[in-house]
MARSERO-311401 format. One line per field, with one value per residue: residue in three letters; chain; x negated, y, z of N, C-alpha, C in turn. Coordinates in nm, 2 decimals, padded with zeros to 4 digits. Atoms other than C-alpha are relative to their C-alpha. Layout:
r <- ala,...
c <- A,...
n.u <- X,...
n.v <- Y,...
n.w <- Z,...
ca.u <- X,...
ca.v <- Y,...
ca.w <- Z,...
c.u <- X,...
c.v <- Y,...
c.w <- Z,...
//
This chain:
r <- met,arg,arg,ile,gly,pro,arg,ala,gly,trp,arg,ile,ala,val,gln,thr,gly,his,ile,thr,ala,ala,val,leu,phe,leu,ile,val,gly,ala,ser,ile,tyr,gly,arg,met,leu,ala,phe,ser,gly,val,pro,gly,gln,ile,thr,glu,trp,ala,ile,ala,ser,gly,ile,gly,pro,leu,gly,phe,leu,phe,leu,phe,ala,leu,ile,ile,ala,ala,met,gly,thr,ile,leu,asp,ser,ser,ser,ile,met,leu,val,thr,val,pro,leu,ala,phe,pro,ile,ser,gln,gln,leu,gly,ile,asp,val,val,his,phe,gly,leu,val,thr,val,leu,ala,val,glu,ile,gly,leu,leu,ser,pro,pro,leu,gly,leu,ser,val,phe,val,val,gln,ser,thr,leu,lys,ser,glu,gly,val,thr,leu,gly,glu,val,phe,arg,gly,ala,ala,pro,phe,ala,leu,ile,met,ala,gly,val,leu,thr,ala,val,ile,leu,val,pro,gln,ile,ala,thr,gly,leu,leu,gly,arg
c <- A,A,A,A,A,A,A,A,A,A,A,A,A,A,A,A,A,A,A,A,A,A,A,A,A,A,A,A,A,A,A,A,A,A,A,A,A,A,A,A,A,A,A,A,A,A,A,A,A,A,A,A,A,A,A,A,A,A,A,A,A,A,A,A,A,A,A,A,A,A,A,A,A,A,A,A,A,A,A,A,A,A,A,A,A,A,A,A,A,A,A,A,A,A,A,A,A,A,A,A,A,A,A,A,A,A,A,A,A,A,A,A,A,A,A,A,A,A,A,A,A,A,A,A,A,A,A,A,A,A,A,A,A,A,A,A,A,A,A,A,A,A,A,A,A,A,A,A,A,A,A,A,A,A,A,A,A,A,A,A,A,A,A,A,A,A,A,A,A,A,A
n.u <- -00.05,00.10,-00.02,00.15,00.02,-00.03,00.15,-00.01,-00.08,00.07,00.04,-00.09,-00.06,00.12,00.04,-00.10,-00.03,00.13,-00.05,-00.12,00.07,00.06,-00.13,-00.05,00.12,-00.01,-00.12,00.01,00.06,-00.04,-00.07,00.09,00.05,-00.08,-00.03,00.14,-00.02,-00.12,00.02,00.13,-00.02,00.05,-00.08,-00.06,00.14,00.05,-00.09,00.01,00.12,-00.06,-00.10,00.06,00.09,-00.07,00.03,-00.15,-00.01,00.08,00.15,00.04,-00.03,00.10,00.10,-00.05,00.07,00.12,00.11,-00.05,00.04,00.17,00.03,-00.04,00.08,00.13,-00.06,-00.12,-00.12,-00.08,00.09,00.01,-00.12,-00.05,00.08,00.00,-00.13,-00.06,00.01,-00.03,-00.13,-00.07,00.00,-00.10,-00.16,00.03,00.01,-00.12,00.05,-00.04,00.05,00.07,00.12,00.09,00.01,00.03,00.11,00.10,00.01,00.04,00.13,00.07,00.03,00.08,00.10,-00.01,00.06,00.08,00.14,00.06,00.01,-00.10,00.00,-00.15,00.05,00.06,-00.12,-00.03,00.11,00.07,-00.11,00.02,00.19,00.05,-00.08,00.08,-00.03,00.09,-00.08,-00.04,-00.13,-00.10,00.01,-00.04,-00.11,-00.09,00.03,-00.11,-00.09,00.02,-00.04,-00.16,-00.02,00.05,-00.08,-00.08,-00.01,-00.05,-00.17,-00.05,00.03,-00.03,-00.13,-00.05,-00.14,00.07,-00.01,-00.10,-00.11,-00.09,-00.05,-00.08,-00.01
n.v <- 00.11,00.07,00.14,00.13,00.10,00.12,-00.02,-00.10,00.04,00.06,-00.11,-00.09,00.09,00.04,-00.07,-00.01,00.12,-00.01,-00.10,00.06,00.07,-00.06,-00.08,00.11,00.02,-00.09,00.00,00.13,-00.04,-00.10,00.08,00.09,-00.09,00.00,00.17,00.00,-00.15,00.06,00.08,-00.05,-00.08,-00.14,-00.13,-00.01,-00.05,-00.11,-00.07,-00.07,-00.16,-00.12,-00.04,-00.04,-00.07,-00.15,-00.01,-00.05,00.03,-00.15,00.03,00.05,-00.03,-00.09,00.06,00.11,-00.06,-00.09,00.16,00.04,-00.13,00.04,00.13,-00.03,00.00,00.09,00.17,-00.03,-00.05,00.11,00.04,-00.10,-00.01,00.14,00.04,-00.12,00.03,00.09,-00.05,-00.14,00.04,00.01,-00.17,-00.13,00.00,-00.02,-00.11,-00.03,-00.08,00.09,00.04,-00.09,-00.13,00.09,00.02,-00.14,-00.02,00.11,-00.01,-00.13,00.02,00.12,-00.03,-00.14,00.07,00.09,-00.09,-00.04,00.02,-00.02,00.15,-00.02,00.06,-00.07,-00.13,00.05,00.08,-00.08,-00.05,00.08,-00.01,-00.09,00.03,-00.02,-00.12,-00.06,-00.06,00.08,00.02,-00.14,-00.01,00.05,-00.06,-00.13,-00.09,00.04,-00.09,-00.07,00.11,00.08,-00.07,-00.01,00.13,00.01,-00.11,00.08,00.11,-00.16,-00.02,00.12,00.05,-00.12,00.01,00.14,-00.02,-00.05,00.11,00.07,-00.11,00.06,00.14,-00.03,00.03
n.w <- -00.14,-00.01,-00.04,-00.04,00.04,-00.09,-00.10,-00.10,-00.08,-00.07,-00.03,-00.10,-00.12,-00.10,-00.04,-00.13,-00.09,-00.10,-00.06,-00.10,-00.11,-00.10,-00.11,-00.07,-00.10,-00.11,-00.10,-00.11,-00.12,-00.09,-00.08,-00.08,-00.12,-00.04,-00.12,-00.09,-00.13,-00.10,-00.16,-00.13,-00.07,00.03,00.03,-00.13,-00.10,00.05,-00.06,-00.14,-00.01,00.06,-00.06,-00.12,00.00,00.01,00.13,00.06,00.12,00.11,-00.02,00.05,00.14,00.07,-00.06,00.11,00.17,00.01,-00.02,00.12,00.12,-00.01,00.00,00.13,00.05,00.04,00.05,00.08,-00.05,-00.04,-00.11,-00.13,-00.11,-00.05,-00.10,-00.09,00.01,-00.13,-00.15,-00.06,00.01,-00.11,-00.07,00.06,-00.02,-00.17,-00.04,00.07,00.11,00.12,00.09,00.14,-00.01,-00.01,00.11,00.08,-00.04,00.05,00.14,00.03,-00.08,00.11,00.12,00.00,00.00,00.17,00.06,-00.10,00.01,00.11,00.12,00.06,00.11,00.14,00.06,00.12,00.11,00.09,00.08,00.10,00.14,00.09,00.02,00.18,00.05,-00.03,-00.13,-00.11,-00.14,-00.07,00.06,-00.03,-00.17,-00.03,00.05,-00.10,-00.13,-00.06,-00.04,-00.12,-00.15,00.02,-00.06,-00.14,-00.07,-00.02,-00.12,-00.08,00.01,-00.03,-00.16,-00.11,00.06,00.02,00.07,00.15,00.04,-00.03,00.01,00.13,-00.07,-00.11,-00.19
ca.u <- 05.88,05.57,05.61,05.43,05.36,05.32,04.94,05.01,05.32,05.14,04.89,05.12,05.30,04.96,04.88,05.20,05.19,04.81,04.97,05.30,05.09,04.86,05.15,05.30,04.97,05.00,05.32,05.26,04.94,05.13,05.41,05.14,04.96,05.30,05.39,05.02,05.09,05.43,05.29,04.98,05.19,05.00,05.30,05.47,05.15,05.09,05.48,05.46,05.13,05.33,05.61,05.38,05.17,05.50,05.43,05.79,05.91,05.81,05.45,05.49,05.60,05.37,05.07,05.23,05.18,04.88,04.72,04.92,04.80,04.41,04.47,04.65,04.36,04.13,04.40,04.71,05.06,05.19,04.86,04.92,05.28,05.26,04.97,05.08,05.49,05.51,05.30,05.48,05.85,05.89,05.78,05.99,06.32,06.19,06.16,06.51,06.38,06.65,06.53,06.57,06.41,06.15,06.13,06.12,05.86,05.63,05.69,05.65,05.31,05.17,05.22,05.07,04.77,04.78,04.71,04.45,04.07,03.84,03.96,04.32,04.41,04.74,04.48,04.23,04.51,04.60,04.21,04.15,04.49,04.35,03.94,03.95,04.12,03.86,03.98,03.76,03.86,03.82,04.08,04.30,04.25,04.30,04.60,04.77,04.66,05.00,05.20,05.05,05.09,05.44,05.47,05.33,05.56,05.84,05.75,05.70,06.05,06.16,05.99,06.12,06.46,06.60,06.94,06.74,06.68,06.98,07.24,07.40,07.44,07.67,07.48
ca.v <- 01.76,01.60,01.20,00.94,00.68,00.32,00.40,00.70,00.59,00.31,00.53,00.77,00.49,00.31,00.67,00.73,00.40,00.48,00.81,00.66,00.41,00.65,00.84,00.53,00.40,00.73,00.73,00.34,00.48,00.78,00.51,00.30,00.61,00.70,00.37,00.37,00.76,00.60,00.30,00.48,00.75,01.07,01.25,01.21,01.31,01.60,01.70,01.74,01.94,02.17,02.22,02.23,02.48,02.76,02.81,02.83,02.79,03.15,03.07,02.72,02.79,03.06,02.85,02.52,02.74,02.93,02.51,02.43,02.74,02.64,02.27,02.40,02.52,02.21,01.94,01.88,01.94,01.58,01.48,01.79,01.72,01.31,01.35,01.70,01.62,01.31,01.50,01.82,01.69,01.58,01.92,02.11,01.90,01.94,02.30,02.30,02.45,02.33,02.10,02.28,02.60,02.34,02.23,02.58,02.65,02.35,02.41,02.78,02.71,02.42,02.67,03.00,02.73,02.58,02.93,03.04,03.07,02.88,02.53,02.66,02.37,02.55,02.81,02.58,02.39,02.69,02.81,02.49,02.52,02.84,02.77,02.80,03.10,03.24,03.31,03.23,03.15,03.48,03.59,03.38,03.43,03.78,03.78,03.50,03.74,03.93,03.63,03.46,03.77,03.79,03.45,03.51,03.80,03.60,03.30,03.61,03.67,03.30,03.22,03.56,03.54,03.14,03.24,03.32,02.96,02.81,03.10,02.90,02.57,02.74,02.65
ca.w <- 11.70,11.84,11.92,12.14,12.01,12.16,12.30,12.43,12.60,12.74,12.83,13.03,13.19,13.35,13.44,13.62,13.80,13.94,14.07,14.22,14.37,14.55,14.68,14.80,14.98,15.14,15.27,15.40,15.56,15.73,15.84,15.99,16.19,16.27,16.46,16.60,16.77,16.89,17.06,17.24,17.36,17.22,17.09,17.44,17.63,17.39,17.42,17.80,17.75,17.55,17.75,18.08,17.91,17.91,17.57,17.43,17.10,16.93,17.08,16.98,16.61,16.56,16.69,16.45,16.13,16.22,16.27,15.97,15.72,15.82,15.78,15.42,15.32,15.28,15.24,15.01,15.13,15.16,15.40,15.62,15.70,15.70,15.98,16.17,16.13,16.39,16.66,16.64,16.57,16.92,17.07,16.82,16.97,17.34,17.31,17.14,16.81,16.51,16.26,15.95,16.08,16.20,15.88,15.66,15.90,15.82,15.44,15.44,15.66,15.39,15.09,15.25,15.33,14.97,14.85,15.11,15.05,15.07,14.93,14.84,14.64,14.43,14.34,14.20,14.01,13.86,13.77,13.60,13.37,13.28,13.28,12.87,12.87,13.08,13.42,13.74,14.06,14.23,14.00,14.07,14.46,14.43,14.23,14.47,14.76,14.77,14.74,15.02,15.24,15.13,15.21,15.56,15.62,15.54,15.77,16.02,15.95,15.98,16.32,16.47,16.32,16.31,16.14,15.81,15.81,15.98,15.87,15.57,15.75,16.03,16.35
c.u <- -00.15,00.04,-00.07,00.04,-00.02,-00.10,00.00,00.12,-00.01,-00.11,00.04,00.05,-00.13,-00.05,00.08,00.01,-00.15,00.08,00.12,-00.08,-00.10,00.08,00.04,-00.11,-00.01,00.06,-00.01,-00.11,00.03,00.13,-00.05,-00.06,00.14,00.06,-00.08,00.02,00.11,-00.06,-00.11,00.10,-00.04,00.15,00.10,-00.08,00.00,00.19,00.04,-00.12,00.08,00.09,-00.05,-00.05,00.09,00.00,00.09,-00.01,-00.07,-00.15,-00.01,-00.01,-00.13,-00.17,00.00,-00.06,-00.10,-00.10,00.01,-00.03,-00.15,00.00,00.07,-00.12,-00.09,00.06,00.13,00.09,00.04,-00.14,00.05,00.16,00.00,-00.11,00.01,00.21,00.04,-00.04,00.07,00.15,00.03,00.00,00.11,00.15,00.00,00.02,00.16,00.04,00.09,-00.09,-00.02,-00.04,-00.16,-00.11,-00.06,-00.10,-00.15,-00.02,-00.05,-00.20,-00.09,-00.05,-00.06,-00.18,-00.07,-00.04,-00.15,-00.16,-00.05,00.02,00.19,00.03,00.14,-00.13,-00.13,00.07,00.01,-00.16,-00.04,00.13,-00.07,-00.17,-00.01,00.03,-00.12,-00.03,-00.06,00.11,00.01,00.13,00.10,00.07,00.09,00.14,00.15,00.04,00.15,00.09,00.02,00.02,00.14,00.07,00.00,00.09,00.15,00.03,-00.03,00.16,00.09,-00.02,00.10,00.18,00.09,00.10,-00.07,00.00,00.12,00.16,00.11,00.05,00.08,-00.05,-00.04
c.v <- -00.03,-00.13,-00.10,-00.11,-00.14,00.03,00.07,-00.02,-00.11,00.04,00.08,-00.11,-00.09,00.15,00.08,-00.10,00.03,00.13,-00.01,-00.07,00.05,00.07,-00.10,-00.06,00.11,00.03,-00.16,00.04,00.13,-00.06,-00.08,00.10,00.08,-00.08,-00.01,00.12,-00.10,-00.10,00.01,00.13,00.14,00.06,00.05,00.10,00.17,00.11,00.05,00.10,00.15,00.07,00.06,00.11,00.18,00.05,00.09,-00.02,00.11,-00.02,-00.13,00.00,00.11,-00.10,-00.12,00.05,00.07,-00.15,-00.06,00.08,-00.07,-00.14,00.00,00.04,-00.10,-00.13,00.02,00.02,-00.17,-00.07,00.07,-00.04,-00.16,-00.02,00.12,-00.03,-00.07,00.03,00.12,-00.02,-00.01,00.12,00.06,-00.03,00.06,00.15,00.07,00.08,-00.12,-00.09,00.05,00.10,-00.05,-00.02,00.09,00.03,-00.04,00.05,00.14,00.05,-00.06,00.12,00.11,-00.12,-00.05,00.11,00.09,-00.05,-00.07,-00.12,00.05,-00.09,00.02,00.05,-00.08,-00.14,00.13,00.04,-00.15,-00.03,00.11,00.01,00.05,00.15,00.13,00.08,-00.08,00.01,00.09,00.06,-00.03,00.00,00.11,00.02,-00.14,00.04,00.01,-00.06,-00.08,00.12,00.03,-00.12,-00.01,00.12,-00.10,-00.10,00.08,00.00,-00.11,-00.04,00.11,-00.01,-00.19,00.03,-00.01,-00.16,-00.10,00.04,-00.05,-00.13,00.03,-00.04,00.09
c.w <- 00.01,00.07,00.07,-00.06,00.09,00.09,00.09,00.08,00.07,00.10,00.14,00.09,00.08,00.09,00.11,00.14,00.09,00.06,00.12,00.08,00.12,00.10,00.10,00.10,00.11,00.08,00.11,00.12,00.13,00.09,00.11,00.12,00.08,00.12,00.08,00.10,00.08,00.11,00.10,00.06,00.00,-00.01,00.15,00.08,-00.04,00.04,00.17,00.02,-00.03,00.05,00.11,-00.01,00.00,-00.16,-00.12,-00.12,-00.09,00.02,-00.08,-00.15,-00.05,00.02,-00.11,-00.12,00.06,-00.03,-00.14,-00.14,00.00,-00.04,-00.19,-00.09,-00.06,00.01,-00.08,00.10,00.09,00.16,00.14,00.05,00.03,00.12,00.11,00.09,00.14,00.14,00.02,00.03,00.12,00.09,-00.03,00.10,00.17,00.04,-00.09,-00.15,-00.08,-00.10,-00.13,00.04,00.02,-00.14,-00.08,00.06,-00.07,-00.19,-00.04,00.05,-00.11,-00.11,00.03,-00.01,-00.15,-00.10,00.04,-00.02,00.11,-00.09,-00.02,-00.10,-00.13,-00.08,-00.09,-00.15,-00.12,-00.10,-00.07,-00.12,-00.08,00.00,-00.13,-00.04,00.07,00.14,00.10,00.14,00.10,-00.05,00.04,00.14,00.01,-00.02,00.04,00.12,00.05,00.00,00.12,00.12,-00.02,00.07,00.16,00.04,-00.01,00.10,00.10,00.06,00.05,00.12,00.08,00.01,-00.07,-00.08,-00.17,-00.05,00.01,-00.05,-00.10,00.07,00.13,00.11,00.04
//
């Protein structure tokens, strides 16, 4: 059994502090961004446009999922959700989309994006972990592709059949 000495414990605590501070700054920035959006009236204007376009709940969810998945190829999940949800959530509420349904669609779309080329961040994390084993980035993308496709199928099913997301809640 390996023990952590005082020096290693201190180094771990400092690294944890750095990561925690970065995440908290991200949350503070997102909070400021959300308030700025609320004061500017942008979410209300986007909501009015989306409703006037006649896109409907299904069209909105498919479009939203596509945008989120595309963003997931280049951004991390926290950033995507902190930037897009304050804009999209009011639209989903006006279209009568259940909160849990909207949340599940958001999370699934983000995760699909994190597995998709060109910059699927989850794939890069896996590849960096397995680099010493000689695993290439292409191999990891090819290995992740079936999972991304299955998740896309599940996302489509969840969008088309909201009861998949809300059924256990009795909604």
